[in-house]
MIRO-828524 format. One record per residue (C-alpha): residue number from 1; x negated, z negated, y negated; residue in three letters. Coordinates in steps of 0.5 Angstrom, whole numbers, plus 500, padded with zeros to 3 digits. Example, Ala and Ser with C-alpha at 12.3 -4.5 7.8 and 13.67 -1.06 7.14 Angstrom:
<i 1 | u 475 | w 484 | v 509 | aa ala>
<i 2 | u 473 | w 486 | v 502 | aa ser>
***
This chain:
<i 1 | u 500 | w 500 | v 500 | aa met>
<i 2 | u 497 | w 502 | v 493 | aa asn>
<i 3 | u 496 | w 497 | v 487 | aa asp>
<i 4 | u 503 | w 500 | v 484 | aa asn>
<i 5 | u 507 | w 499 | v 490 | aa lys>
<i 6 | u 504 | w 492 | v 491 | aa thr>
<i 7 | u 506 | w 490 | v 484 | aa tyr>
<i 8 | u 513 | w 493 | v 484 | aa gln>
<i 9 | u 514 | w 490 | v 491 | aa ser>
<i 10 | u 512 | w 483 | v 487 | aa val>
<i 11 | u 517 | w 484 | v 481 | aa ile>
<i 12 | u 523 | w 486 | v 486 | aa ser>
<i 13 | u 521 | w 480 | v 490 | aa tyr>
<i 14 | u 522 | w 476 | v 483 | aa leu>
<i 15 | u 528 | w 479 | v 481 | aa phe>
<i 16 | u 532 | w 479 | v 487 | aa ser>
<i 17 | u 530 | w 472 | v 490 | aa gln>
<i 18 | u 530 | w 467 | v 483 | aa phe>
<i 19 | u 536 | w 467 | v 478 | aa pro>
<i 20 | u 534 | w 471 | v 472 | aa gln>
<i 21 | u 538 | w 468 | v 466 | aa tyr>
<i 22 | u 537 | w 475 | v 462 | aa gln>
<i 23 | u 540 | w 479 | v 468 | aa gln>
<i 24 | u 546 | w 475 | v 471 | aa ile>
<i 25 | u 547 | w 470 | v 465 | aa gly>
<i 26 | u 550 | w 462 | v 466 | aa asp>
<i 27 | u 549 | w 461 | v 473 | aa cys>
<i 28 | u 542 | w 462 | v 472 | aa ala>
<i 29 | u 541 | w 457 | v 467 | aa tyr>
<i 30 | u 537 | w 451 | v 470 | aa lys>
<i 31 | u 538 | w 444 | v 465 | aa ser>
<i 32 | u 532 | w 440 | v 466 | aa gly>
<i 33 | u 524 | w 440 | v 466 | aa leu>
<i 34 | u 523 | w 438 | v 473 | aa glu>
<i 35 | u 522 | w 445 | v 476 | aa gly>
<i 36 | u 517 | w 447 | v 471 | aa met>
<i 37 | u 514 | w 440 | v 471 | aa met>
<i 38 | u 513 | w 441 | v 479 | aa ala>
<i 39 | u 510 | w 448 | v 478 | aa leu>
<i 40 | u 505 | w 445 | v 472 | aa asp>
<i 41 | u 503 | w 440 | v 477 | aa asn>
<i 42 | u 502 | w 445 | v 483 | aa phe>
<i 43 | u 497 | w 449 | v 478 | aa leu>
<i 44 | u 494 | w 443 | v 475 | aa glu>
<i 45 | u 497 | w 443 | v 468 | aa his>
<i 46 | u 494 | w 449 | v 465 | aa pro>
<i 47 | u 497 | w 449 | v 459 | aa his>
<i 48 | u 493 | w 443 | v 457 | aa gln>
<i 49 | u 487 | w 448 | v 457 | aa arg>
<i 50 | u 488 | w 451 | v 451 | aa phe>
<i 51 | u 491 | w 450 | v 444 | aa tyr>
<i 52 | u 498 | w 452 | v 443 | aa ser>
<i 53 | u 504 | w 454 | v 437 | aa ile>
<i 54 | u 511 | w 453 | v 439 | aa his>
<i 55 | u 516 | w 457 | v 436 | aa val>
<i 56 | u 524 | w 456 | v 437 | aa ala>
<i 57 | u 530 | w 458 | v 433 | aa gly>
<i 58 | u 536 | w 462 | v 434 | aa thr>
<i 59 | u 534 | w 469 | v 431 | aa asn>
<i 60 | u 527 | w 471 | v 429 | aa gly>
<i 61 | u 523 | w 467 | v 434 | aa lys>
<i 62 | u 520 | w 473 | v 437 | aa gly>
<i 63 | u 518 | w 477 | v 430 | aa ser>
<i 64 | u 515 | w 470 | v 428 | aa val>
<i 65 | u 511 | w 469 | v 434 | aa ser>
<i 66 | u 508 | w 476 | v 434 | aa his>
<i 67 | u 506 | w 476 | v 427 | aa leu>
<i 68 | u 503 | w 469 | v 428 | aa leu>
<i 69 | u 499 | w 472 | v 434 | aa ala>
<i 70 | u 497 | w 478 | v 430 | aa ala>
<i 71 | u 494 | w 474 | v 424 | aa ile>
<i 72 | u 490 | w 470 | v 429 | aa leu>
<i 73 | u 488 | w 476 | v 433 | aa gln>
<i 74 | u 486 | w 479 | v 426 | aa ser>
<i 75 | u 480 | w 474 | v 425 | aa val>
<i 76 | u 477 | w 473 | v 431 | aa gly>
<i 77 | u 481 | w 468 | v 436 | aa tyr>
<i 78 | u 483 | w 470 | v 443 | aa lys>
<i 79 | u 490 | w 470 | v 443 | aa val>
<i 80 | u 495 | w 469 | v 448 | aa gly>
<i 81 | u 503 | w 471 | v 447 | aa leu>
<i 82 | u 508 | w 469 | v 451 | aa tyr>
<i 83 | u 515 | w 472 | v 449 | aa thr>
<i 84 | u 522 | w 474 | v 452 | aa ser>
<i 85 | u 526 | w 478 | v 455 | aa pro>
<i 86 | u 521 | w 484 | v 456 | aa his>
<i 87 | u 524 | w 491 | v 453 | aa ile>
<i 88 | u 521 | w 496 | v 458 | aa ile>
<i 89 | u 515 | w 492 | v 463 | aa asp>
<i 90 | u 516 | w 485 | v 465 | aa phe>
<i 91 | u 508 | w 484 | v 463 | aa arg>
<i 92 | u 510 | w 485 | v 456 | aa glu>
<i 93 | u 512 | w 477 | v 456 | aa arg>
<i 94 | u 505 | w 475 | v 457 | aa ile>
<i 95 | u 499 | w 478 | v 453 | aa lys>
<i 96 | u 492 | w 477 | v 450 | aa ile>
<i 97 | u 490 | w 480 | v 444 | aa asn>
<i 98 | u 496 | w 485 | v 445 | aa gly>
<i 99 | u 494 | w 487 | v 452 | aa ile>
<i 100 | u 499 | w 486 | v 457 | aa met>
<i 101 | u 497 | w 482 | v 463 | aa ile>
<i 102 | u 494 | w 486 | v 469 | aa pro>
<i 103 | u 499 | w 488 | v 475 | aa gln>
<i 104 | u 494 | w 485 | v 479 | aa glu>
<i 105 | u 494 | w 478 | v 476 | aa glu>
<i 106 | u 502 | w 478 | v 477 | aa val>
<i 107 | u 501 | w 480 | v 484 | aa val>
<i 108 | u 495 | w 474 | v 485 | aa gly>
<i 109 | u 499 | w 469 | v 482 | aa phe>
<i 110 | u 505 | w 470 | v 486 | aa val>
<i 111 | u 501 | w 471 | v 492 | aa asp>
<i 112 | u 498 | w 464 | v 491 | aa met>
<i 113 | u 505 | w 461 | v 489 | aa cys>
<i 114 | u 510 | w 464 | v 494 | aa arg>
<i 115 | u 510 | w 458 | v 499 | aa glu>
<i 116 | u 511 | w 453 | v 493 | aa phe>
<i 117 | u 516 | w 457 | v 490 | aa phe>
<i 118 | u 520 | w 457 | v 497 | aa gln>
<i 119 | u 520 | w 450 | v 497 | aa ser>
<i 120 | u 522 | w 448 | v 490 | aa ile>
<i 121 | u 526 | w 454 | v 488 | aa lys>
<i 122 | u 524 | w 455 | v 481 | aa pro>
<i 123 | u 528 | w 459 | v 476 | aa ser>
<i 124 | u 525 | w 466 | v 474 | aa phe>
<i 125 | u 524 | w 463 | v 467 | aa phe>
<i 126 | u 520 | w 457 | v 470 | aa glu>
<i 127 | u 516 | w 462 | v 474 | aa ile>
<i 128 | u 514 | w 467 | v 468 | aa thr>
<i 129 | u 512 | w 461 | v 464 | aa thr>
<i 130 | u 508 | w 458 | v 469 | aa ala>
<i 131 | u 505 | w 465 | v 470 | aa met>
<i 132 | u 503 | w 465 | v 463 | aa ala>
<i 133 | u 500 | w 458 | v 462 | aa phe>
<i 134 | u 496 | w 460 | v 468 | aa his>
<i 135 | u 493 | w 466 | v 466 | aa tyr>
<i 136 | u 492 | w 464 | v 459 | aa phe>
<i 137 | u 488 | w 458 | v 462 | aa ala>
<i 138 | u 484 | w 463 | v 466 | aa lys>
<i 139 | u 482 | w 467 | v 461 | aa gln>
<i 140 | u 480 | w 462 | v 456 | aa arg>
<i 141 | u 484 | w 464 | v 450 | aa val>
<i 142 | u 483 | w 460 | v 444 | aa asp>
<i 143 | u 490 | w 459 | v 442 | aa ile>
<i 144 | u 497 | w 461 | v 445 | aa ala>
<i 145 | u 503 | w 463 | v 441 | aa val>
<i 146 | u 509 | w 460 | v 446 | aa ile>
<i 147 | u 516 | w 462 | v 444 | aa glu>
<i 148 | u 522 | w 458 | v 447 | aa thr>
<i 149 | u 527 | w 462 | v 452 | aa gly>
<i 150 | u 533 | w 458 | v 451 | aa leu>
<i 151 | u 534 | w 452 | v 446 | aa gly>
<i 152 | u 528 | w 448 | v 446 | aa gly>
<i 153 | u 529 | w 440 | v 448 | aa arg>
<i 154 | u 530 | w 443 | v 456 | aa leu>
<i 155 | u 527 | w 449 | v 455 | aa asp>
<i 156 | u 521 | w 451 | v 460 | aa ser>
<i 157 | u 516 | w 452 | v 455 | aa thr>
<i 158 | u 517 | w 445 | v 452 | aa asn>
<i 159 | u 512 | w 441 | v 457 | aa ile>
<i 160 | u 506 | w 444 | v 452 | aa ile>
<i 161 | u 503 | w 439 | v 447 | aa his>
<i 162 | u 502 | w 444 | v 441 | aa pro>
<i 163 | u 498 | w 444 | v 435 | aa lys>
<i 164 | u 504 | w 446 | v 431 | aa leu>
<i 165 | u 512 | w 447 | v 432 | aa ser>
<i 166 | u 516 | w 452 | v 428 | aa val>
<i 167 | u 524 | w 453 | v 428 | aa ile>
<i 168 | u 526 | w 459 | v 425 | aa thr>
<i 169 | u 533 | w 458 | v 424 | aa asn>
<i 170 | u 540 | w 456 | v 427 | aa ile>
<i 171 | u 546 | w 460 | v 428 | aa gly>
<i 172 | u 551 | w 460 | v 433 | aa tyr>
<i 173 | u 549 | w 463 | v 440 | aa asp>
<i 174 | u 549 | w 460 | v 447 | aa his>
<i 175 | u 554 | w 455 | v 445 | aa cys>
<i 176 | u 556 | w 453 | v 452 | aa ala>
<i 177 | u 549 | w 450 | v 453 | aa phe>
<i 178 | u 547 | w 448 | v 446 | aa leu>
<i 179 | u 553 | w 446 | v 443 | aa gly>
<i 180 | u 559 | w 448 | v 439 | aa asp>
<i 181 | u 556 | w 446 | v 432 | aa ser>
<i 182 | u 550 | w 448 | v 428 | aa leu>
<i 183 | u 548 | w 440 | v 428 | aa ala>
<i 184 | u 548 | w 440 | v 436 | aa leu>
<i 185 | u 544 | w 447 | v 436 | aa ile>
<i 186 | u 539 | w 444 | v 431 | aa ala>
<i 187 | u 538 | w 438 | v 435 | aa ala>
<i 188 | u 537 | w 442 | v 442 | aa glu>
<i 189 | u 532 | w 447 | v 438 | aa lys>
<i 190 | u 529 | w 441 | v 434 | aa gly>
<i 191 | u 527 | w 438 | v 441 | aa gly>
<i 192 | u 521 | w 442 | v 441 | aa ile>
<i 193 | u 518 | w 437 | v 436 | aa met>
<i 194 | u 512 | w 432 | v 438 | aa lys>
<i 195 | u 509 | w 426 | v 436 | aa pro>
<i 196 | u 505 | w 427 | v 430 | aa cys>
<i 197 | u 505 | w 434 | v 430 | aa ile>
<i 198 | u 507 | w 438 | v 424 | aa pro>
<i 199 | u 513 | w 442 | v 424 | aa val>
<i 200 | u 515 | w 448 | v 420 | aa val>
<i 201 | u 523 | w 450 | v 419 | aa ile>
<i 202 | u 524 | w 457 | v 417 | aa gly>
<i 203 | u 531 | w 457 | v 413 | aa glu>
<i 204 | u 534 | w 451 | v 410 | aa arg>
<i 205 | u 542 | w 449 | v 411 | aa asn>
<i 206 | u 545 | w 443 | v 409 | aa pro>
<i 207 | u 548 | w 442 | v 416 | aa val>
<i 208 | u 542 | w 442 | v 420 | aa thr>
<i 209 | u 537 | w 440 | v 415 | aa asp>
<i 210 | u 539 | w 432 | v 416 | aa pro>
<i 211 | u 538 | w 433 | v 423 | aa val>
<i 212 | u 531 | w 436 | v 423 | aa phe>
<i 213 | u 529 | w 431 | v 418 | aa ile>
<i 214 | u 531 | w 425 | v 422 | aa gln>
<i 215 | u 528 | w 428 | v 428 | aa gln>
<i 216 | u 521 | w 429 | v 424 | aa ala>
<i 217 | u 522 | w 422 | v 422 | aa lys>
<i 218 | u 523 | w 419 | v 429 | aa ser>
<i 219 | u 517 | w 423 | v 432 | aa thr>
<i 220 | u 513 | w 421 | v 426 | aa lys>
<i 221 | u 512 | w 429 | v 424 | aa ser>
<i 222 | u 510 | w 432 | v 418 | aa leu>
<i 223 | u 516 | w 437 | v 416 | aa ile>
<i 224 | u 515 | w 443 | v 412 | aa phe>
<i 225 | u 521 | w 447 | v 409 | aa phe>
<i 226 | u 518 | w 454 | v 408 | aa ala>
<i 227 | u 523 | w 456 | v 403 | aa gln>
<i 228 | u 521 | w 451 | v 399 | aa asp>
<i 229 | u 514 | w 454 | v 398 | aa tyr>
<i 230 | u 515 | w 461 | v 399 | aa tyr>
<i 231 | u 521 | w 466 | v 396 | aa gln>
<i 232 | u 522 | w 473 | v 397 | aa val>
<i 233 | u 523 | w 476 | v 390 | aa glu>
<i 234 | u 524 | w 484 | v 392 | aa glu>
<i 235 | u 523 | w 488 | v 398 | aa thr>
<i 236 | u 521 | w 496 | v 397 | aa val>
<i 237 | u 521 | w 501 | v 403 | aa gln>
<i 238 | u 517 | w 506 | v 404 | aa asp>
<i 239 | u 515 | w 511 | v 410 | aa asp>
<i 240 | u 511 | w 507 | v 414 | aa his>
<i 241 | u 512 | w 499 | v 411 | aa tyr>
<i 242 | u 516 | w 495 | v 407 | aa gln>
<i 243 | u 513 | w 491 | v 402 | aa arg>
<i 244 | u 515 | w 484 | v 400 | aa leu>
<i 245 | u 514 | w 481 | v 394 | aa tyr>
<i 246 | u 514 | w 473 | v 394 | aa leu>
<i 247 | u 513 | w 467 | v 389 | aa asn>
<i 248 | u 508 | w 462 | v 392 | aa glu>
<i 249 | u 508 | w 455 | v 391 | aa asn>
<i 250 | u 512 | w 456 | v 384 | aa gly>
<i 251 | u 507 | w 461 | v 381 | aa lys>
<i 252 | u 510 | w 466 | v 376 | aa ile>
<i 253 | u 507 | w 472 | v 379 | aa trp>
<i 254 | u 508 | w 475 | v 386 | aa ser>
<i 255 | u 504 | w 477 | v 392 | aa glu>
<i 256 | u 505 | w 483 | v 395 | aa glu>
<i 257 | u 505 | w 483 | v 403 | aa tyr>
<i 258 | u 506 | w 490 | v 407 | aa leu>
<i 259 | u 509 | w 489 | v 414 | aa leu>
<i 260 | u 510 | w 495 | v 419 | aa asp>
<i 261 | u 516 | w 491 | v 421 | aa leu>
<i 262 | u 522 | w 494 | v 417 | aa arg>
<i 263 | u 528 | w 490 | v 418 | aa gly>
<i 264 | u 531 | w 486 | v 413 | aa asp>
<i 265 | u 531 | w 480 | v 417 | aa tyr>
<i 266 | u 523 | w 480 | v 416 | aa gln>
<i 267 | u 525 | w 477 | v 409 | aa lys>
<i 268 | u 527 | w 471 | v 412 | aa gln>
<i 269 | u 521 | w 471 | v 417 | aa asn>
<i 270 | u 515 | w 472 | v 413 | aa leu>
<i 271 | u 516 | w 465 | v 409 | aa pro>
<i 272 | u 516 | w 462 | v 416 | aa thr>
<i 273 | u 510 | w 465 | v 418 | aa val>
<i 274 | u 506 | w 464 | v 411 | aa leu>
<i 275 | u 508 | w 457 | v 412 | aa met>
<i 276 | u 506 | w 456 | v 419 | aa ala>
<i 277 | u 499 | w 460 | v 417 | aa thr>
<i 278 | u 498 | w 455 | v 411 | aa glu>
<i 279 | u 498 | w 449 | v 416 | aa leu>
<i 280 | u 494 | w 453 | v 421 | aa leu>
<i 281 | u 489 | w 455 | v 415 | aa arg>
<i 282 | u 488 | w 448 | v 414 | aa arg>
<i 283 | u 487 | w 446 | v 421 | aa met>
<i 284 | u 481 | w 452 | v 422 | aa gly>
<i 285 | u 475 | w 447 | v 423 | aa lys>
<i 286 | u 479 | w 443 | v 428 | aa met>
<i 287 | u 480 | w 450 | v 432 | aa leu>
<i 288 | u 473 | w 452 | v 432 | aa gly>
<i 289 | u 474 | w 458 | v 427 | aa lys>
<i 290 | u 473 | w 459 | v 420 | aa arg>
<i 291 | u 479 | w 458 | v 415 | aa leu>
<i 292 | u 483 | w 464 | v 414 | aa leu>
<i 293 | u 483 | w 468 | v 408 | aa thr>
<i 294 | u 489 | w 471 | v 404 | aa lys>
<i 295 | u 486 | w 478 | v 405 | aa glu>
<i 296 | u 486 | w 477 | v 413 | aa glu>
<i 297 | u 493 | w 474 | v 413 | aa ile>
<i 298 | u 495 | w 480 | v 409 | aa lys>
<i 299 | u 492 | w 485 | v 414 | aa lys>
<i 300 | u 494 | w 481 | v 420 | aa gly>
<i 301 | u 501 | w 482 | v 418 | aa ile>
<i 302 | u 501 | w 489 | v 416 | aa ser>
<i 303 | u 499 | w 491 | v 423 | aa asp>
<i 304 | u 503 | w 486 | v 427 | aa ala>
<i 305 | u 507 | w 491 | v 431 | aa ala>
<i 306 | u 501 | w 495 | v 432 | aa lys>
<i 307 | u 497 | w 490 | v 434 | aa thr>
<i 308 | u 502 | w 486 | v 439 | aa thr>
<i 309 | u 506 | w 492 | v 441 | aa gly>
<i 310 | u 512 | w 489 | v 439 | aa leu>
<i 311 | u 518 | w 494 | v 440 | aa arg>
<i 312 | u 526 | w 494 | v 438 | aa gly>
<i 313 | u 526 | w 491 | v 431 | aa arg>
<i 314 | u 529 | w 496 | v 427 | aa trp>
<i 315 | u 525 | w 501 | v 430 | aa glu>
<i 316 | u 525 | w 509 | v 428 | aa tyr>
<i 317 | u 525 | w 513 | v 435 | aa val>
<i 318 | u 527 | w 520 | v 432 | aa ser>
<i 319 | u 527 | w 523 | v 425 | aa gln>
<i 320 | u 532 | w 529 | v 426 | aa lys>
<i 321 | u 537 | w 526 | v 427 | aa pro>
<i 322 | u 534 | w 519 | v 425 | aa lys>
<i 323 | u 535 | w 514 | v 431 | aa ile>
<i 324 | u 534 | w 507 | v 429 | aa ile>
<i 325 | u 534 | w 501 | v 435 | aa val>
<i 326 | u 534 | w 494 | v 434 | aa asp>
<i 327 | u 535 | w 488 | v 439 | aa thr>
<i 328 | u 539 | w 484 | v 434 | aa ala>
<i 329 | u 545 | w 481 | v 439 | aa his>
<i 330 | u 549 | w 476 | v 435 | aa asn>
<i 331 | u 553 | w 475 | v 429 | aa ala>
<i 332 | u 547 | w 472 | v 425 | aa his>
<i 333 | u 543 | w 477 | v 426 | aa gly>
<i 334 | u 547 | w 483 | v 426 | aa leu>
<i 335 | u 550 | w 481 | v 420 | aa his>
<i 336 | u 543 | w 483 | v 417 | aa ile>
<i 337 | u 542 | w 489 | v 421 | aa val>
<i 338 | u 549 | w 492 | v 419 | aa phe>
<i 339 | u 548 | w 491 | v 412 | aa lys>
<i 340 | u 541 | w 495 | v 412 | aa gln>
<i 341 | u 545 | w 500 | v 416 | aa leu>
<i 342 | u 549 | w 501 | v 410 | aa gln>
<i 343 | u 544 | w 502 | v 405 | aa arg>
<i 344 | u 540 | w 506 | v 410 | aa glu>
<i 345 | u 546 | w 511 | v 410 | aa arg>
<i 346 | u 546 | w 511 | v 402 | aa ser>
<i 347 | u 539 | w 512 | v 401 | aa arg>
<i 348 | u 539 | w 518 | v 406 | aa met>
<i 349 | u 545 | w 522 | v 402 | aa ile>
<i 350 | u 540 | w 522 | v 396 | aa phe>
<i 351 | u 534 | w 524 | v 400 | aa asp>
<i 352 | u 538 | w 530 | v 404 | aa asn>
<i 353 | u 542 | w 532 | v 398 | aa gly>
<i 354 | u 547 | w 529 | v 394 | aa phe>
<i 355 | u 555 | w 531 | v 396 | aa glu>
<i 356 | u 560 | w 529 | v 391 | aa pro>
<i 357 | u 565 | w 527 | v 396 | aa thr>
<i 358 | u 560 | w 523 | v 401 | aa gln>
<i 359 | u 557 | w 517 | v 399 | aa leu>
<i 360 | u 554 | w 515 | v 406 | aa leu>
<i 361 | u 551 | w 519 | v 411 | aa cys>
<i 362 | u 555 | w 520 | v 418 | aa pro>
<i 363 | u 553 | w 514 | v 423 | aa leu>
<i 364 | u 554 | w 514 | v 430 | aa his>
<i 365 | u 553 | w 507 | v 434 | aa ile>
<i 366 | u 551 | w 507 | v 441 | aa val>
<i 367 | u 554 | w 499 | v 442 | aa phe>
<i 368 | u 554 | w 495 | v 448 | aa gly>
<i 369 | u 554 | w 487 | v 449 | aa val>
<i 370 | u 553 | w 482 | v 454 | aa val>
<i 371 | u 559 | w 479 | v 457 | aa ala>
<i 372 | u 558 | w 472 | v 455 | aa asp>
<i 373 | u 557 | w 474 | v 448 | aa lys>
<i 374 | u 563 | w 471 | v 443 | aa asp>
<i 375 | u 564 | w 478 | v 440 | aa ile>
<i 376 | u 570 | w 476 | v 435 | aa glu>
<i 377 | u 565 | w 474 | v 430 | aa pro>
<i 378 | u 561 | w 481 | v 431 | aa ile>
<i 379 | u 568 | w 485 | v 430 | aa leu>
<i 380 | u 568 | w 484 | v 423 | aa pro>
<i 381 | u 561 | w 487 | v 422 | aa leu>
<i 382 | u 562 | w 493 | v 425 | aa leu>
<i 383 | u 563 | w 499 | v 420 | aa pro>
<i 384 | u 570 | w 502 | v 422 | aa gln>
<i 385 | u 568 | w 509 | v 419 | aa asp>
<i 386 | u 562 | w 510 | v 424 | aa ala>
<i 387 | u 563 | w 514 | v 431 | aa arg>
<i 388 | u 562 | w 509 | v 437 | aa phe>
<i 389 | u 559 | w 510 | v 444 | aa tyr>
<i 390 | u 561 | w 504 | v 448 | aa phe>
<i 391 | u 556 | w 503 | v 453 | aa thr>
<i 392 | u 553 | w 497 | v 458 | aa gln>
<i 393 | u 547 | w 496 | v 460 | aa ala>
<i 394 | u 545 | w 496 | v 468 | aa asn>
<i 395 | u 545 | w 489 | v 469 | aa ile>
<i 396 | u 551 | w 485 | v 472 | aa ser>
<i 397 | u 551 | w 480 | v 466 | aa arg>
<i 398 | u 553 | w 486 | v 461 | aa ala>
<i 399 | u 560 | w 487 | v 459 | aa leu>
<i 400 | u 564 | w 492 | v 462 | aa asp>
<i 401 | u 564 | w 498 | v 457 | aa ala>
<i 402 | u 572 | w 499 | v 457 | aa asn>
<i 403 | u 573 | w 492 | v 456 | aa leu>
<i 404 | u 569 | w 492 | v 450 | aa leu>
<i 405 | u 572 | w 498 | v 447 | aa ala>
<i 406 | u 579 | w 495 | v 448 | aa glu>
<i 407 | u 577 | w 489 | v 444 | aa gln>
<i 408 | u 574 | w 494 | v 439 | aa cys>
<i 409 | u 580 | w 498 | v 438 | aa arg>
<i 410 | u 584 | w 492 | v 437 | aa arg>
<i 411 | u 580 | w 491 | v 431 | aa ala>
<i 412 | u 581 | w 498 | v 428 | aa gly>
<i 413 | u 574 | w 501 | v 431 | aa ile>
<i 414 | u 575 | w 507 | v 435 | aa lys>
<i 415 | u 570 | w 511 | v 440 | aa gly>
<i 416 | u 569 | w 513 | v 447 | aa glu>
<i 417 | u 567 | w 510 | v 453 | aa val>
<i 418 | u 560 | w 512 | v 456 | aa ile>
<i 419 | u 558 | w 507 | v 461 | aa pro>
<i 420 | u 551 | w 509 | v 462 | aa asn>
<i 421 | u 546 | w 508 | v 456 | aa val>
<i 422 | u 542 | w 514 | v 457 | aa gln>
<i 423 | u 548 | w 518 | v 457 | aa asp>
<i 424 | u 551 | w 515 | v 451 | aa ala>
<i 425 | u 545 | w 516 | v 447 | aa leu>
<i 426 | u 545 | w 523 | v 449 | aa ala>
<i 427 | u 552 | w 524 | v 447 | aa ser>
<i 428 | u 551 | w 521 | v 440 | aa ala>
<i 429 | u 545 | w 526 | v 440 | aa lys>
<i 430 | u 549 | w 532 | v 441 | aa arg>
<i 431 | u 555 | w 530 | v 437 | aa ala>
<i 432 | u 550 | w 528 | v 431 | aa ala>
<i 433 | u 548 | w 533 | v 426 | aa lys>
<i 434 | u 540 | w 533 | v 424 | aa glu>
<i 435 | u 541 | w 529 | v 417 | aa asp>
<i 436 | u 546 | w 524 | v 421 | aa asp>
<i 437 | u 544 | w 517 | v 423 | aa leu>
<i 438 | u 544 | w 514 | v 430 | aa ile>
<i 439 | u 544 | w 507 | v 431 | aa phe>
<i 440 | u 543 | w 503 | v 438 | aa val>
<i 441 | u 544 | w 496 | v 439 | aa gly>
<i 442 | u 548 | w 490 | v 441 | aa gly>
<i 443 | u 544 | w 488 | v 446 | aa ser>
<i 444 | u 536 | w 487 | v 448 | aa thr>
<i 445 | u 538 | w 491 | v 455 | aa phe>
<i 446 | u 542 | w 497 | v 451 | aa val>
<i 447 | u 536 | w 498 | v 447 | aa val>
<i 448 | u 531 | w 497 | v 453 | aa ala>
<i 449 | u 535 | w 503 | v 457 | aa glu>
<i 450 | u 535 | w 507 | v 450 | aa ala>
<i 451 | u 527 | w 506 | v 449 | aa leu>
<i 452 | u 526 | w 508 | v 457 | aa ser>
<i 453 | u 529 | w 515 | v 456 | aa val>
***
């Protein structure tokens, strides 16, 4: 058997034998850290052999994790990055300096642990977390950026003792596990705080701020609200970057930052990243490297997607017709995405020649969601003048495209049902004119299948 077949058989084994939340939903969720701690003991505590940064939040934690990794990598650190879910290749979850874990490392880890897996029956996420920690320790990374999977307090990643904790924001998602109020969700996300370890909070909220302040007080952690130190004053989009102008620490002038991540929601993420980076800069000597300079930070941010291989965040995959994909999947994220889509439609009208009777370019949306998603808050966000192609990813957790279409029709949103994602995208391409806009989203898994075309 060749190496690729061996790797594929191992991946098939992991997917088929161990419950994966992203694929099957609620029944794969494991509450508690017992399984993860058993794996950690078996592997002799690999997470204790490298520094780490822990990132939680409802939205933005993937972008923030990649931005932090890119900055640290740009100044010479050997940086591990653990995120989820993957878009196309399982190995995207575990990277060092932007390079995915080799297939042979995945195979070797599973072979080493297979008998132990059968004895404790860990979840898929527990296995991948343990694999990441083992690989980072084996490769002697200087520091690893670790993104939580779901929640914080009981997340498998929460066995680490980071040098810095980051919580991007709080919104309604995974309420069945995290609670049905922002305060309860904040308490779960805030569970990543560790004694005397500083914590950055990305976005202020009058409901969640007191929860975080109390948690920081109980853990004796210094707490920093990023919005108190950095405010985005203006953003400008060009062909390759978005330029963000920030007021920093009350200065009367603006600092310019270029990002190759062009989604509007990066306006919320950048202050979080800069606050975290400032704290890391102060820790520079402790981490064994020289202090970060502002120019190095800017360079790391400007090429973050290229450096880390991040995909699916307001990504342009075609120009004629223009096709944009984005992994936003809840009301908090999709609200920002659909506002940006409307602005993009208006801009395209002027770029392609203004028609007096037309204010927005035609929009085609390939749209699918997971079955456990509360779709009611999403429906008012969907543009009713768009042509929809209701679809579903090839996972058991996906909401049936016919049921999605029916719910949307009741809200006045019309379209056709094409259950296969790639067929739906092909249909949108056939229907769209050269100057139309196609958007693909609603679910990470819909985006993944669209990018696999």
